[in-house]
Each structure stands twice: as structure tokens, then as C-alpha cells.
C-alpha positions in Angstrom: 0.0 0.0 0.0 1.1 3.6 -0.5 2.0 5.4 2.7 1.6 9.1 1.7 -1.5 9.9 -0.4 -1.4 13.5 -1.4 0.2 16.6 0.0 1.4 19.7 -1.8 2.7 22.9 -0.1 0.5 21.8 2.9 -2.7 21.1 0.9 -3.8 17.7 2.2 -6.3 15.4 0.5 -9.3 14.4 2.5 -8.9 11.1 4.3 -5.1 11.1 4.8 -5.5 11.0 8.5 -7.6 7.9 8.3 -5.2 6.3 5.9 -2.2 6.7 8.1 -4.2 5.6 11.1 -5.1 2.4 9.3 -1.4 1.8 8.7 -0.6 2.2 12.3 -3.2 -0.3 13.4 -2.0 -2.8 10.8 1.7 -2.6 11.8 3.0 -5.4 13.9 5.3 -4.5 16.8 7.5 -7.6 16.1 8.6 -6.7 12.6 9.9 -3.6 10.7 7.2 -1.1 9.9 7.8 -1.0 6.2 8.1 -4.8 5.6 5.9 -5.7 2.7 4.8 -2.2 2.1 5.4 0.5 -0.5 6.7 3.9 0.5 5.7 6.6 -2.1 7.9 9.7 -2.1 6.6 12.6 -4.0 8.2 15.9 -5.1 6.9 19.4 -5.1 8.8 20.4 -8.3 8.6 19.1 -11.8 10.7 16.3 -13.2 14.2 17.2 -14.3 14.7 20.0 -11.8 17.3 19.9 -8.9 14.8 18.7 -6.4 13.7 15.8 -8.7 17.3 14.9 -9.7 18.5 14.8 -6.1 15.3 13.2 -4.7 15.3 10.3 -7.2 18.9 9.5 -6.3 18.1 9.6 -2.6 15.1 7.3 -3.0 17.1 4.8 -5.0 19.6 4.4 -2.2 17.2 4.8 0.7 15.6 1.5 -0.2 18.6 -0.4 1.0 18.6 1.2 4.4 15.0 1.0 5.4 14.3 -2.1 7.5 11.7 -4.2 5.8 13.0 -3.4 2.3 9.9 -1.7 1.0 9.3 -0.9 -2.6 10.0 2.8 -3.0 8.2 4.8 -5.7 9.5 8.3 -6.7 6.9 10.6 -8.4 7.0 14.2 -9.7 3.6 16.0 -9.5 2.4 15.5 -13.1 -0.6 13.4 -12.1 -1.8 15.6 -9.2 0.0 13.6 -6.6 2.1 15.5 -4.1 4.3 15.6 -1.0 7.2 14.0 0.9 10.3 15.6 -0.4 10.0 19.4 -0.4 12.2 22.3 -1.4 11.4 25.9 -0.3 8.2 25.0 1.4 9.3 25.9 4.9 10.0 29.5 4.0 6.9 29.8 2.0 4.9 28.6 5.0 6.8 31.0 7.3 5.9 33.9 4.9 2.2 33.1 4.7 1.0 30.3 7.0 -2.7 31.2 6.2 -2.3 29.8 2.7 -1.9 26.3 4.0 -5.1 24.3 4.6 -3.1 22.0 6.9 -0.7 23.7 9.4 2.8 22.8 8.1 4.0 22.8 11.7 1.9 19.8 12.4 3.8 17.6 9.9 6.4 15.1 11.1 9.8 16.5 10.0 11.9 13.4 9.3 15.0 15.1 8.0 16.2 18.6 7.0 18.9 19.7 4.5 20.6 23.1 4.4 20.8 24.6 0.9 21.8 27.4 -1.3 21.5 28.6 -4.9 24.1 29.7 -7.5 23.1 32.7 -9.6 24.4 33.0 -13.2 24.1 35.3 -16.2 24.4 35.0 -20.0 27.8 36.2 -21.2 26.2 38.2 -24.1 24.4 40.6 -21.8 25.6 44.1 -22.8 28.4 45.3 -22.5 29.6 41.7 -22.1 29.8 39.6 -19.0 33.4 38.2 -18.6 33.6 38.1 -14.8 31.2 38.3 -11.9 31.8 42.0 -11.1 30.7 42.9 -14.6 27.1 42.4 -13.4 27.1 46.0 -12.1 27.4 47.2 -15.7 24.7 45.0 -17.1 22.2 46.5 -19.5 18.9 44.9 -20.3 19.1 42.4 -17.5 16.1 40.0 -17.3 15.9 37.9 -14.2 13.9 34.7 -14.4 12.1 32.9 -11.7 9.5 30.3 -10.7 7.2 32.3 -8.5 7.1 35.7 -6.8 7.0 34.1 -3.4 9.9 31.6 -3.7 13.0 32.3 -1.7 15.1 32.0 -4.8 13.2 34.7 -6.7 13.2 36.9 -3.6 17.0 36.6 -3.0 17.7 37.4 -6.7 15.5 40.5 -6.7 16.9 41.7 -3.4 20.5 41.3 -4.7 19.7 43.4 -7.8 18.0 46.1 -5.7 20.9 46.2 -3.2 23.4 46.6 -6.0 21.2 49.2 -7.8 21.1 47.3 -11.1 18.1 48.0 -13.3 16.3 44.8 -14.4 13.2 43.2 -15.7 11.6 40.3 -13.9 9.9 37.4 -15.6 8.6 34.7 -13.3 6.1 31.8 -13.4 8.2 29.2 -15.1 6.9 25.7 -14.1 10.3 24.3 -13.3 14.1 25.0 -13.4 14.4 23.1 -16.7 11.8 25.3 -18.3 13.5 28.5 -17.0 16.9 27.1 -18.2 15.4 26.6 -21.7 14.0 30.1 -21.6 17.5 31.4 -20.8 19.1 29.5 -23.7 16.4 31.0 -26.0 17.2 34.5 -24.7 13.8 35.1 -23.0 15.7 35.7 -19.8 19.4 36.2 -19.2 19.8 35.7 -15.4 18.7 32.7 -13.3 19.7 30.7 -10.2 19.8 27.0 -9.6 20.5 24.9 -6.5 23.8 22.9 -6.5 22.6 19.5 -8.0 21.4 21.0 -11.3 24.0 23.8 -11.3 27.0 21.4 -10.9 25.4 18.6 -12.9 23.9 20.6 -15.8 24.7 24.3 -15.8 28.4 24.1 -15.1 29.3 21.4 -17.7 26.7 22.4 -20.3 26.6 26.2 -20.1 29.5 27.6 -18.1 32.2 25.5 -19.8 30.8 26.4 -23.2 31.0 30.1 -22.4 27.2 30.6 -22.6 27.0 31.8 -18.9 29.2 32.7 -16.0 28.4 32.3 -12.3 27.8 35.6 -10.5 27.4 34.7 -6.8 25.9 32.1 -4.4 23.7 32.6 -1.4 25.8 31.9 1.8 24.7 30.2 4.9 24.0 32.5 7.9 23.4 31.5 11.5 22.4 35.0 12.7 26.0 36.0 13.4 28.4 34.4 10.9 28.4 33.6 7.2 29.7 30.2 6.1 30.2 28.5 2.8 27.6 25.8 2.2 29.4 22.5 1.5 27.6 21.9 -1.9 29.3 25.0 -3.4 32.7 24.5 -1.9 35.4 24.5 -4.5 33.3 26.2 -7.2 35.4 29.4 -7.1 32.3 31.6 -6.9 31.9 34.5 -4.4 29.0 34.7 -1.9 26.7 37.6 -2.4 28.1 39.8 0.3 31.7 39.3 -0.9 30.7 40.2 -4.5 28.9 43.3 -3.2 32.0 44.3 -1.2 34.2 43.7 -4.2 32.0 46.0 -6.4 31.0 48.6 -3.8 34.0 48.6 -1.5 31.9 48.0 1.6 29.6 45.4 3.1 25.8 45.6 2.3 23.7 47.3 4.8 20.2 48.6 5.4 16.7 47.1 5.3 17.1 45.1 2.1 20.2 43.5 3.5 18.5 42.6 6.8 15.6 41.0 4.8 18.1 39.0 2.7 19.8 37.7 5.8 16.5 36.7 7.3 15.7 34.7 4.1 19.1 32.9 4.0 18.9 32.2 7.7 15.5 30.6 7.5 15.4 29.0 4.1 19.1 28.1 4.0 18.8 26.1 7.2 16.1 23.8 5.9 15.9 24.4 2.2 14.8 20.8 1.7 12.8 18.7 4.1 11.5 15.1 4.2 8.1 15.1 5.9 5.3 12.7 6.8 1.7 13.9 7.2 0.2 14.8 10.5 -0.7 11.7 12.5 1.8 9.4 10.8 2.6 6.4 12.9 5.6 6.9 15.2 7.1 3.7 14.0 7.1 4.9 10.4 8.7 8.2 11.3 11.4 6.6 13.4 12.1 3.9 10.8 12.5 6.5 8.0 14.6 8.8 10.2 16.9 6.0 11.3 17.6 5.2 7.6 18.8 8.7 6.8 22.2 8.5 8.5 22.8 5.2 6.7 22.1 6.9 3.4 24.5 9.7 4.3 27.2 7.2 4.9 26.4 5.0 1.9 29.5 4.7 -0.4 27.5 3.8 -3.4 25.3 6.8 -2.9 28.3 9.0 -2.4 30.0 7.7 -5.6 26.8 8.3 -7.7 26.2 11.7 -6.2 29.8 12.8 -6.7 29.7 11.7 -10.3 26.3 13.3 -11.0 26.8 16.7 -9.4 30.1 16.9 -7.6 29.0 16.7 -3.9 27.1 14.4 -1.6 23.8 15.8 -0.2 23.8 15.4 3.5 20.6 15.2 5.6 20.2 16.1 9.3 17.9 13.6 11.0 17.6 13.0 14.8 15.4 13.5 17.8 15.7 17.3 17.6 14.7 17.5 13.9 11.1 18.6 14.6 12.4 21.3 17.0 14.9 22.6 14.5 12.2 22.8 11.8 9.8 24.7 14.1 12.3 27.5 14.6 12.9 27.9 10.9 9.2 28.0 10.2 8.8 31.4 11.9 10.0 34.7 10.5 9.7 38.1 12.3 6.4 39.9 11.6 8.2 42.9 10.2 10.0 40.7 7.7 6.7 39.1 6.6 5.1 42.5 6.2 7.9 43.8 4.1 8.0 40.8 1.8 4.3 40.8 1.4 4.5 44.3 0.1 7.7 43.6 -1.9 6.0 40.8 -3.8 3.2 43.1 -4.9 5.6 45.8 -6.1 7.4 44.1 -9.0 9.9 45.9 -11.3 8.2 47.7 -14.2 4.9 48.1 -12.4 
């Protein structure tokens, strides 16, 4: 039977509570929870994007580490199915909890993963983009995105506005592959991707061919210190604040900078999450959570990940995972108020 029925950005299908309850009653205490069952993991972004690429690989190797050896099915939401392996959902909830029919805080957070994005520009943007600092001279810049409320879109816009770069903004692409294609066609000329697709697709297929150059990445921030997220280590790309300092001669400051730091602090800490629906059997949550460290240490997983995108995604999973997630699911009211207004006031309007 399929464990997770349907969730997307917190929208829960009717009957899911009853479904997970029936699983709980059926489970035997003397055998692994997932023995003889199928675990369905669903993604909140389209096939071919970084979440899908990384998620499918994770699911492939997870099967060996779940006691009971269940059949694992990996699905992207083409058929209306949803949930399980989320990217960006935590910050979107923190920004507007009321949009969620089911309170995201009531989900079981099995594991979390810190994240970042790498921003890149076409080299033919006038007067010619040869190095990252040339972005300050860009004419006719068109930033592409997925949605006005995604952390990736917001960070890109804030970076442009802090640097004082005029730009147009085109959003609403269904997935990163769709936006990437739009960039290759010249519909947009600036975009950002998370490390799996940047290192696995953009760097070998667009950077090395001279079509684009990386401009900056979004650093990790714990409220006091900036650090380099491990997925971008060795890329030779500057974090945003260092690029800004190189261009302007000083660190960023002011309200936009404070908002940017709030986003990278919240979204960066748990950019990706693995969740189970409210009321999921404790045995199921514990079994899945126990398998995560084994996947992290799996040599075959590491070899395939290194080959595909140059780093090994690492998940945090332990007894404090829910507590960690709860903190990241809250942003200060003043930040929420600012961003609500910011999303309504788009460039050119």
C-alpha cells in the first residue's frame, strides 16, 4: 500500500489522517514497519529540476537502508500527486501560514537539509559579462524565476536592488528546466539553480561552453556568521556579500540586507525537508529517520552523487529535527510584512 497519499505545499487530500491511522493499526510490533509495504515519495517540483534529480537518487539508495526493504516509488507531481520531499516549502509557510489548509508545523519532520543557490548570467548581456563584477554594468538584465514568493526569486530581486542594477523580472516558469530553456532562448538572461542542477547541468553544459558565467551564491547564515555551504565549496564563486564588497568597497547594509539575511537564515537552514503527514505512525517516522544517516554514509550513494553533481547531499535527522524545523518555520512579523508588500511591487509596475 502507498503510505503518503497527497500533499502539496501543505494542501492535504481528504482522508489522509484515516489512511495513516489504518497503517498504524496494521503494523506489527515484532517486525519492521515497512516490511511488505510500498513507500511513495513525491516531489513538489517538476521532473528534471534539482529537487527531482537529487530526490530520485536519494530514494534509489534509501531502499537499501529502510528495515523491511519496502518498494519505493518516486513521483513528480504530473498526475496531481504531491508531497514528501519538499524544497522551499518551509520558508513559503513562514511567509504566509494562512495559505496552508493544513498547518505545516503539524507535519512530522523526518529530516532537513541546508541549501543554497548559484546565480548566473548570460555572457552576451551588454556590454559583455566576462567576470562576476561585470554584473554591475549589465544593460537589459532580465531575471527569471519560478514564482514571486519563492526564496530563490526573492533573493535574486533583493540582490539586484541592493546593488542598484536596473532589471526586468519574468517569473512563473513551471520548473528550473523550463527556465533554463528560456535562458538558452534569450527570453531571460539571469537565473539561479541549486547545486545539484548547477553542478550537474549548468556548469558542464553552459559555463564551460561560455554561454553563462556564475555571479554569486547565497551563503549560509546563523544570525552571526556567514559560512560556505558545502555543496558550493570548490566552485570558485563568491558569496553575495563578498561580491557586493568587491564591487562597492563595503559590506551591504540597510533594510534590504536585513531582509536578505532573514531569508538565507530561515530557508538556508532547511531548504529541503523530508516530511510525513500529521498523525503518521511513530514507528514509520522513526524507521525512516533511522535510515537517513545510513544513506548519508552509503559509499554507493556518495559515488553516484559525486559523479552526477560533484558533492554528496547530507541530511540532518535526529530526535531534535522537529524542534529545528519549528524554529525555521517562523520569521519576524516585520520581515513578513515587508516581503508581502515587496512581492506586490514588481519591477516595471
